[in-house]
NUDO-218362 format. One line per field, with one value per residue: residue in three letters; x, y, z of N, C-alpha, C in turn. Coordinates in Angstrom, 3 decimals, always signed. Layout:
% residues N
keza Ala, ... $
n_px X, ... $
n_py Y, ... $
n_pz Z, ... $
ca_px X, ... $
ca_py Y, ... $
ca_pz Z, ... $
c_px X, ... $
c_py Y, ... $
c_pz Z, ... $
//
This chain:
% residues 195
keza Met, Ser, Gly, Gly, Thr, Asp, Ala, Gly, Ala, Gln, Pro, Ser, Lys, Gly, Gly, Gly, Leu, Glu, Pro, Gln, Thr, Met, Met, Lys, Lys, Trp, Phe, Met, Arg, Gln, Tyr, Trp, Arg, Leu, Gln, Gln, Ser, Gln, Thr, Phe, Ile, Ser, Met, Gly, Phe, Trp, Cys, Thr, Thr, Leu, Thr, Leu, Leu, Ile, Trp, Pro, Tyr, Val, Ser, Trp, Arg, Phe, Gln, Gly, Gln, Ala, Thr, Pro, Leu, Gly, Ile, Pro, Met, Thr, Tyr, Trp, Gly, Leu, Ala, Ile, Val, Leu, Met, Val, Gly, Tyr, Ile, Tyr, Asp, Gln, Phe, Leu, Ser, Leu, Trp, Lys, Glu, Gln, Arg, Thr, Val, Asp, Thr, Glu, Arg, Asn, Pro, Phe, Gly, Thr, Tyr, Ala, Met, Ile, Pro, Ala, Asn, Ile, Val, Gln, Val, Gly, Met, Leu, Asn, Arg, Leu, Leu, Arg, Asp, Asn, Ser, Pro, Asp, Asp, Lys, Gln, Val, Gln, Asp, Thr, Cys, Asn, Trp, Ile, Asp, Gln, Trp, Leu, Ala, Trp, Asn, Ala, Glu, Gln, Glu, Val, Trp, Ala, Arg, Gly, Gln, Gln, Phe, Trp, Asp, Asp, Glu, Phe, Ser, Thr, Pro, Val, Pro, Asp, Leu, Phe, Phe, Leu, Pro, Glu, Gly, Ala, Val, Asp, Asp, Ala, Arg, Arg, Arg, Gly, Lys, Asp, Leu, Asp $
n_px +64.971, +66.546, +68.482, +68.739, +67.469, +64.467, +63.870, +61.685, +61.174, +60.599, +62.740, +62.521, +62.483, +64.300, +66.175, +65.695, +63.382, +60.003, +57.172, +55.011, +56.233, +57.898, +55.986, +54.865, +57.090, +57.400, +54.979, +55.265, +57.492, +56.401, +54.461, +56.105, +57.380, +55.197, +54.670, +56.996, +56.657, +54.504, +54.244, +54.481, +52.371, +50.207, +50.397, +49.809, +47.145, +45.898, +46.412, +44.996, +42.396, +41.974, +42.244, +40.081, +38.013, +38.365, +38.637, +36.083, +35.279, +37.190, +37.542, +36.227, +37.872, +39.709, +40.193, +39.029, +40.015, +42.368, +45.920, +48.455, +51.935, +51.844, +50.654, +47.758, +45.073, +43.948, +46.033, +47.565, +45.898, +46.000, +48.697, +48.660, +47.114, +48.816, +50.986, +49.867, +49.391, +52.056, +53.165, +51.586, +52.426, +55.264, +55.897, +53.866, +53.475, +51.610, +50.967, +53.369, +54.612, +53.381, +54.462, +57.091, +56.777, +55.788, +58.075, +59.942, +58.792, +58.882, +60.568, +62.229, +63.071, +64.747, +66.382, +66.321, +66.686, +65.420, +65.157, +66.370, +68.086, +69.785, +71.253, +72.548, +74.020, +75.609, +77.236, +78.537, +79.869, +81.681, +83.243, +84.384, +85.823, +87.681, +89.060, +90.406, +92.400, +94.377, +93.564, +92.648, +90.420, +88.492, +88.227, +87.224, +84.759, +83.599, +83.405, +81.494, +79.312, +78.982, +77.962, +75.525, +74.300, +74.116, +72.312, +70.033, +69.563, +68.471, +65.904, +62.321, +61.493, +63.617, +63.579, +61.094, +61.515, +63.641, +62.380, +60.519, +62.283, +63.442, +61.223, +60.470, +62.633, +64.759, +66.938, +67.759, +68.349, +71.752, +74.436, +75.103, +77.934, +78.386, +76.922, +76.648, +77.867, +75.546, +73.337, +71.564, +70.376, +69.155, +67.305, +65.749, +64.551, +63.091, +61.408, +59.738, +58.373, +56.807, +54.684 $
n_py +78.875, +81.793, +82.718, +85.392, +88.802, +89.809, +92.007, +93.712, +93.320, +94.231, +95.054, +94.222, +96.012, +94.697, +93.813, +91.522, +89.967, +91.126, +89.577, +89.134, +89.111, +86.923, +84.894, +84.971, +84.157, +81.575, +80.351, +80.566, +78.937, +76.461, +76.224, +76.084, +73.664, +71.923, +72.179, +71.017, +68.399, +67.670, +65.818, +63.301, +63.424, +63.775, +61.377, +59.553, +60.292, +59.788, +57.064, +56.003, +56.894, +55.694, +53.020, +52.658, +53.149, +51.220, +48.783, +47.560, +46.470, +44.589, +42.997, +40.559, +38.761, +38.140, +36.444, +37.460, +36.456, +35.198, +35.110, +35.365, +34.820, +35.963, +38.410, +40.369, +40.028, +42.424, +44.252, +43.176, +43.744, +46.557, +46.859, +45.954, +47.946, +50.141, +49.271, +49.264, +52.021, +52.939, +51.744, +52.993, +55.645, +55.583, +54.052, +54.155, +56.863, +58.929, +61.565, +62.927, +63.368, +65.573, +67.717, +67.572, +68.203, +70.794, +72.084, +71.631, +73.052, +75.595, +78.422, +79.824, +77.959, +76.425, +77.587, +80.406, +83.597, +85.533, +89.136, +90.049, +87.919, +88.021, +90.334, +89.555, +87.236, +88.394, +90.153, +88.349, +86.818, +88.673, +89.102, +86.542, +86.391, +88.486, +87.550, +85.317, +85.695, +84.342, +81.783, +79.735, +78.071, +79.091, +81.658, +81.031, +79.933, +82.190, +83.803, +82.377, +82.640, +85.394, +85.510, +84.208, +85.973, +88.211, +87.231, +86.882, +89.545, +90.462, +89.607, +89.827, +89.873, +91.020, +93.594, +94.499, +94.377, +96.185, +98.499, +98.856, +99.366, +101.740, +103.423, +103.444, +104.102, +106.833, +107.363, +106.289, +102.911, +102.181, +101.945, +98.815, +97.069, +94.371, +93.664, +93.647, +96.488, +99.070, +97.479, +98.109, +100.506, +99.537, +97.742, +99.563, +100.969, +98.870, +98.302, +100.537, +100.118, +97.983, +98.928 $
n_pz +152.205, +153.182, +156.040, +156.527, +156.753, +155.135, +152.303, +152.743, +155.387, +158.752, +161.316, +164.777, +167.945, +169.503, +167.721, +166.230, +163.868, +163.458, +165.094, +163.324, +160.812, +161.153, +161.386, +158.819, +157.302, +158.351, +157.535, +154.747, +154.373, +155.085, +153.124, +150.853, +151.415, +151.213, +148.483, +147.441, +148.203, +146.774, +144.661, +145.910, +147.749, +146.007, +144.561, +146.600, +147.238, +144.736, +144.394, +146.549, +145.909, +143.366, +144.066, +145.848, +144.084, +142.079, +143.382, +144.202, +141.760, +141.089, +143.277, +143.505, +142.348, +144.168, +147.206, +150.252, +152.673, +152.087, +152.304, +150.616, +150.837, +153.316, +153.088, +153.048, +150.642, +149.841, +149.840, +147.832, +145.714, +145.770, +145.114, +142.482, +141.266, +141.677, +140.126, +137.557, +137.312, +137.418, +135.121, +133.191, +133.564, +133.191, +130.877, +128.889, +128.892, +128.194, +128.736, +129.024, +126.575, +125.494, +126.926, +126.022, +123.321, +123.597, +124.590, +122.533, +120.443, +121.338, +120.658, +122.407, +124.135, +122.742, +120.482, +120.380, +122.098, +124.819, +125.121, +127.595, +128.223, +126.041, +126.549, +128.945, +128.147, +126.191, +127.689, +129.425, +127.527, +126.545, +128.841, +129.125, +126.738, +127.110, +129.354, +128.497, +126.330, +124.904, +124.410, +121.945, +121.505, +123.272, +122.191, +119.645, +120.406, +121.590, +119.322, +117.897, +119.643, +119.413, +116.802, +117.190, +118.980, +117.304, +115.404, +117.029, +117.671, +115.367, +115.338, +115.803, +118.492, +119.870, +118.783, +119.716, +122.510, +122.779, +121.877, +123.930, +126.082, +125.124, +125.195, +127.903, +129.573, +130.654, +129.032, +125.727, +124.469, +124.444, +121.986, +122.031, +123.118, +122.559, +120.399, +116.779, +114.912, +114.509, +114.998, +117.055, +116.167, +113.825, +114.952, +116.322, +114.215, +113.054, +115.189, +115.246, +112.893, +113.584, +115.005 $
ca_px +64.832, +67.764, +68.310, +68.831, +66.211, +63.902, +63.988, +60.594, +60.951, +60.886, +63.331, +61.895, +63.371, +65.348, +67.128, +65.186, +62.225, +58.720, +56.452, +54.189, +57.142, +58.329, +54.862, +54.783, +58.191, +57.118, +53.928, +55.820, +58.351, +55.528, +53.849, +57.146, +57.565, +54.054, +54.858, +58.053, +56.168, +53.242, +54.223, +54.203, +51.015, +49.293, +50.424, +49.072, +45.712, +45.403, +46.427, +43.863, +41.153, +41.828, +42.022, +38.710, +37.093, +38.547, +38.582, +34.804, +35.143, +38.151, +37.672, +35.709, +38.957, +40.559, +39.482, +39.374, +40.710, +43.655, +47.088, +49.670, +53.188, +51.537, +50.133, +46.336, +44.772, +43.664, +47.297, +47.950, +45.094, +46.588, +49.958, +48.335, +46.694, +50.034, +51.777, +49.216, +49.688, +53.476, +53.349, +50.951, +53.236, +56.630, +56.084, +52.924, +53.791, +50.679, +50.911, +54.702, +54.980, +52.867, +55.446, +58.244, +56.407, +55.738, +59.442, +60.586, +58.200, +59.113, +61.887, +63.055, +63.566, +65.638, +67.427, +66.221, +66.837, +64.643, +66.075, +67.173, +69.149, +70.748, +72.142, +73.379, +74.970, +76.569, +78.213, +79.347, +80.731, +82.775, +84.131, +85.119, +86.771, +88.745, +89.833, +91.164, +92.753, +95.322, +92.969, +91.977, +89.114, +87.599, +87.974, +86.313, +83.439, +83.085, +83.016, +80.221, +78.297, +78.736, +77.057, +74.200, +73.756, +73.758, +71.074, +68.946, +69.294, +67.712, +64.566, +61.263, +61.406, +64.605, +63.091, +60.023, +62.125, +64.404, +61.411, +60.003, +63.310, +63.568, +60.053, +60.298, +63.767, +65.047, +67.883, +67.519, +69.324, +72.990, +75.001, +75.636, +79.257, +78.439, +76.155, +77.316, +77.656, +74.287, +72.252, +70.596, +69.615, +68.293, +66.191, +64.899, +63.725, +62.134, +60.434, +58.754, +57.556, +55.914, +53.500 $
ca_py +80.238, +82.226, +83.127, +86.840, +89.530, +90.110, +93.415, +94.478, +92.917, +95.268, +94.513, +94.672, +96.823, +93.828, +93.480, +90.433, +90.294, +91.212, +88.288, +88.988, +88.721, +85.556, +84.003, +84.913, +83.315, +80.197, +79.845, +80.424, +77.752, +75.285, +76.177, +75.600, +72.235, +71.222, +72.128, +70.075, +67.034, +67.553, +64.584, +62.159, +63.585, +63.510, +59.946, +58.888, +60.541, +59.094, +55.614, +55.703, +57.097, +54.654, +51.729, +52.609, +53.090, +50.012, +47.569, +46.836, +45.757, +43.494, +42.261, +39.201, +37.892, +37.860, +35.995, +38.383, +35.814, +34.658, +35.958, +34.818, +35.373, +36.680, +39.751, +40.282, +40.216, +43.830, +44.914, +42.713, +44.546, +47.892, +46.768, +45.857, +49.282, +50.951, +48.821, +49.781, +53.451, +53.113, +51.414, +54.075, +56.852, +55.451, +53.433, +54.706, +58.302, +59.614, +62.999, +63.515, +63.776, +66.918, +68.655, +67.549, +68.958, +72.206, +72.597, +71.617, +74.071, +76.901, +78.857, +80.303, +76.788, +75.676, +78.302, +81.859, +84.169, +86.727, +90.274, +90.106, +86.921, +88.502, +91.263, +88.796, +86.390, +89.282, +90.641, +87.208, +86.450, +89.651, +88.799, +85.329, +86.729, +89.315, +86.794, +84.226, +86.179, +83.452, +80.456, +79.730, +77.427, +80.058, +82.735, +80.484, +79.835, +83.557, +84.258, +81.733, +83.297, +86.696, +85.282, +83.887, +87.233, +89.049, +86.678, +87.201, +90.985, +90.717, +89.046, +90.745, +89.967, +92.003, +94.927, +94.875, +94.624, +97.437, +99.592, +99.056, +100.037, +103.122, +104.198, +103.481, +104.655, +108.233, +107.373, +105.142, +101.816, +102.609, +101.021, +97.762, +96.660, +92.964, +93.484, +94.256, +97.927, +99.439, +96.546, +98.794, +101.424, +98.724, +97.243, +100.721, +101.213, +97.772, +98.451, +101.549, +99.510, +96.987, +99.596 $
ca_pz +152.656, +153.835, +157.418, +156.620, +156.752, +153.837, +151.954, +153.324, +156.769, +159.735, +162.536, +166.025, +168.772, +170.028, +166.677, +165.405, +163.041, +164.157, +165.103, +162.113, +159.733, +161.427, +161.049, +157.357, +156.830, +158.726, +156.645, +153.396, +154.378, +155.082, +151.788, +149.953, +151.688, +150.622, +147.036, +147.135, +148.414, +146.041, +143.875, +146.778, +148.282, +144.898, +144.276, +147.673, +147.050, +143.547, +144.652, +147.427, +145.159, +142.344, +144.727, +146.360, +142.948, +141.276, +144.192, +144.131, +140.488, +140.969, +144.539, +143.374, +141.901, +145.324, +148.398, +151.314, +153.785, +151.647, +152.565, +149.998, +151.364, +154.540, +152.780, +152.696, +149.224, +149.579, +149.514, +146.491, +144.778, +145.742, +144.376, +141.054, +140.821, +141.611, +138.997, +136.351, +137.274, +137.100, +133.696, +132.437, +133.676, +132.710, +129.574, +127.919, +128.967, +127.306, +128.999, +128.999, +125.225, +125.263, +127.474, +125.131, +122.126, +123.991, +124.702, +121.220, +119.575, +121.928, +120.176, +123.505, +124.834, +121.854, +119.745, +120.484, +123.436, +125.122, +125.177, +128.821, +128.108, +125.048, +127.253, +129.889, +127.426, +125.539, +128.674, +129.859, +126.414, +126.513, +129.967, +128.793, +125.678, +127.684, +130.346, +127.860, +124.991, +124.217, +124.245, +120.637, +121.614, +123.907, +121.234, +118.621, +121.030, +121.731, +117.978, +117.576, +120.479, +118.781, +115.662, +117.738, +119.503, +116.154, +114.834, +117.949, +117.601, +114.131, +115.477, +116.229, +119.940, +120.306, +118.390, +120.647, +123.808, +122.713, +121.789, +125.282, +126.871, +124.640, +125.623, +129.353, +130.292, +130.318, +127.916, +124.845, +124.518, +123.785, +120.997, +122.909, +122.626, +122.178, +119.155, +115.622, +114.763, +113.861, +115.322, +117.909, +115.308, +112.952, +115.769, +116.624, +113.012, +112.927, +116.258, +114.834, +111.835, +114.180, +115.581 $
c_px +66.102, +67.460, +68.353, +67.476, +65.764, +63.976, +62.913, +60.353, +61.383, +61.513, +62.614, +62.925, +64.524, +66.366, +66.674, +64.023, +60.966, +58.013, +55.620, +55.048, +57.604, +57.232, +54.739, +55.871, +57.932, +56.074, +54.441, +56.729, +57.507, +54.879, +54.859, +57.360, +56.427, +54.210, +55.917, +57.582, +54.873, +53.149, +53.847, +52.786, +49.991, +49.234, +49.654, +47.573, +45.160, +45.397, +45.244, +42.554, +40.930, +41.562, +40.590, +37.687, +37.158, +38.320, +37.224, +34.635, +36.085, +38.223, +37.168, +36.791, +39.847, +39.684, +39.957, +40.178, +42.092, +44.778, +48.333, +50.908, +52.954, +50.990, +48.662, +46.098, +44.466, +44.933, +47.852, +47.177, +45.629, +47.882, +49.705, +47.936, +47.916, +50.889, +51.183, +49.501, +51.128, +53.741, +52.761, +51.845, +54.586, +56.752, +55.119, +53.130, +52.908, +50.639, +52.279, +55.077, +54.503, +53.866, +56.673, +57.969, +56.347, +57.133, +60.109, +60.060, +58.379, +60.492, +62.811, +63.531, +64.565, +66.737, +67.405, +66.388, +65.900, +65.620, +66.941, +68.325, +70.199, +71.756, +73.080, +74.438, +76.021, +77.642, +79.114, +80.323, +81.926, +83.764, +84.994, +86.182, +87.964, +89.625, +90.666, +91.604, +93.653, +94.772, +92.139, +90.581, +88.092, +87.242, +87.038, +84.891, +82.814, +82.658, +81.681, +79.079, +77.966, +77.785, +75.643, +73.534, +73.310, +72.462, +69.876, +68.572, +68.530, +66.262, +63.591, +61.225, +62.434, +64.130, +61.992, +60.578, +62.883, +63.470, +60.820, +61.016, +63.482, +62.434, +60.007, +61.433, +64.091, +66.064, +67.618, +68.617, +70.588, +73.420, +75.745, +76.901, +79.312, +77.614, +76.915, +76.979, +76.370, +73.112, +71.173, +69.739, +68.682, +67.079, +65.228, +63.984, +62.671, +61.052, +59.361, +57.831, +56.539, +54.644, +52.340 $
c_py +80.611, +82.680, +84.637, +87.492, +89.777, +91.604, +94.245, +94.178, +94.031, +94.634, +95.052, +95.453, +95.986, +93.413, +92.339, +90.902, +90.339, +89.863, +88.067, +88.529, +87.285, +84.556, +83.855, +84.007, +81.852, +79.592, +79.661, +79.201, +76.480, +75.112, +75.637, +74.098, +71.411, +71.102, +71.110, +68.633, +66.775, +66.247, +63.393, +62.225, +63.252, +62.018, +59.171, +59.057, +59.765, +57.588, +55.217, +55.813, +55.993, +53.292, +51.613, +52.547, +51.759, +48.742, +46.868, +46.032, +44.563, +42.615, +40.824, +38.231, +37.459, +37.370, +36.837, +37.761, +35.315, +35.657, +35.323, +35.575, +36.213, +38.079, +39.606, +40.635, +41.678, +44.562, +44.451, +43.491, +45.960, +47.892, +46.680, +47.220, +50.193, +50.570, +49.318, +51.277, +53.730, +52.843, +52.519, +55.307, +56.714, +54.958, +53.965, +56.216, +59.144, +61.119, +63.667, +64.038, +65.192, +67.952, +68.708, +68.373, +70.444, +72.808, +72.678, +72.711, +75.479, +77.380, +79.314, +79.161, +76.017, +76.544, +79.818, +82.309, +85.354, +87.890, +90.340, +89.104, +87.332, +89.431, +90.500, +87.967, +87.252, +89.774, +89.512, +86.771, +87.394, +89.403, +87.572, +85.619, +87.509, +88.557, +85.672, +84.630, +85.227, +82.055, +80.437, +79.126, +78.371, +81.166, +82.273, +80.384, +81.217, +84.122, +83.659, +82.365, +84.675, +86.558, +84.999, +85.142, +88.138, +88.544, +87.033, +88.677, +91.357, +90.261, +90.082, +90.935, +90.961, +93.415, +95.398, +95.190, +95.940, +98.640, +99.900, +99.805, +101.490, +103.991, +104.413, +104.159, +106.051, +108.347, +106.151, +104.084, +102.282, +101.594, +99.940, +97.150, +95.226, +92.658, +94.109, +95.747, +98.191, +98.541, +97.232, +99.749, +100.665, +98.215, +98.382, +101.033, +100.113, +97.852, +99.460, +101.003, +98.525, +97.621, +99.627 $
c_pz +153.407, +155.241, +157.581, +156.594, +155.338, +153.601, +152.643, +154.789, +157.713, +160.965, +163.757, +166.834, +169.323, +168.984, +165.783, +164.545, +163.889, +164.109, +163.845, +160.937, +159.928, +161.078, +159.533, +156.800, +157.147, +157.795, +155.224, +153.305, +154.323, +153.705, +150.774, +150.156, +151.113, +149.118, +146.652, +147.276, +147.651, +145.256, +144.735, +147.354, +147.211, +144.583, +145.337, +147.524, +145.857, +143.744, +145.508, +146.667, +144.137, +142.972, +145.216, +145.226, +142.211, +142.095, +144.141, +142.838, +140.374, +142.216, +144.425, +142.918, +143.075, +146.475, +149.567, +152.442, +153.391, +151.921, +151.955, +150.478, +152.610, +154.327, +152.393, +151.228, +148.891, +149.175, +148.173, +145.438, +144.645, +144.936, +142.873, +140.508, +140.698, +140.409, +137.681, +136.210, +136.899, +135.627, +132.827, +132.413, +132.989, +131.272, +128.515, +127.793, +128.064, +127.545, +128.892, +127.619, +124.931, +125.777, +126.577, +123.888, +122.440, +124.029, +123.340, +120.310, +120.124, +121.491, +121.303, +124.392, +123.996, +121.237, +119.893, +121.930, +123.602, +125.287, +126.437, +128.771, +127.088, +125.719, +128.185, +129.170, +126.735, +126.500, +129.173, +128.769, +126.327, +127.653, +129.679, +127.750, +126.250, +128.666, +129.745, +126.453, +124.213, +123.961, +122.963, +120.715, +122.244, +122.925, +120.111, +119.156, +121.159, +120.377, +117.562, +118.363, +119.901, +117.596, +116.136, +118.289, +118.370, +115.523, +115.712, +117.882, +116.331, +114.237, +116.030, +117.739, +120.489, +119.975, +119.343, +122.037, +123.836, +122.628, +123.165, +126.140, +126.447, +125.161, +127.133, +130.109, +129.802, +129.186, +127.040, +124.996, +123.792, +122.727, +121.777, +122.307, +122.130, +120.929, +117.998, +115.522, +113.983, +114.212, +116.158, +117.082, +114.375, +113.722, +116.091, +115.433, +112.841, +113.990, +115.911, +113.740, +112.395, +114.739, +114.638 $
//
């Protein structure tokens, strides 16, 4: 969290933030800290829960009074449960593969761009091209980016995004300088066909 004032925060007469705003910021900071430590907290809760659930079934294998290497058997049991959980998480990774598949099958995570990103990448590409006119490698890269932008502008998601902008704003989407000539008009026609 930054130390500056928030957009909606009201300064007090003394120049600082009101106590209510300060409390909100403090609580939000604590909430953020809890989220950041969620993995460790969750692991602690699950280790405790699993140990308490599993220990009655495996405790007969351990003698409660024995302390190999000076460590009580209960802690050896906990270590075994943690090791099983670690192996399950790191090597079997039964749940991680689902996230990989989700990302690989998401076109916007692999090869496609959402309309807002098309605009940003197009403008950045133009800046890069203009700032390095004599660098052949940069110009080749910018040419490739232009092709990618042109492909994205032919997709349905761009037509829908442009249609939304045309409908919501007082002026329609202009002929964007980073797209091929006529790409905006083509998307506008395709957007009307999608209705």
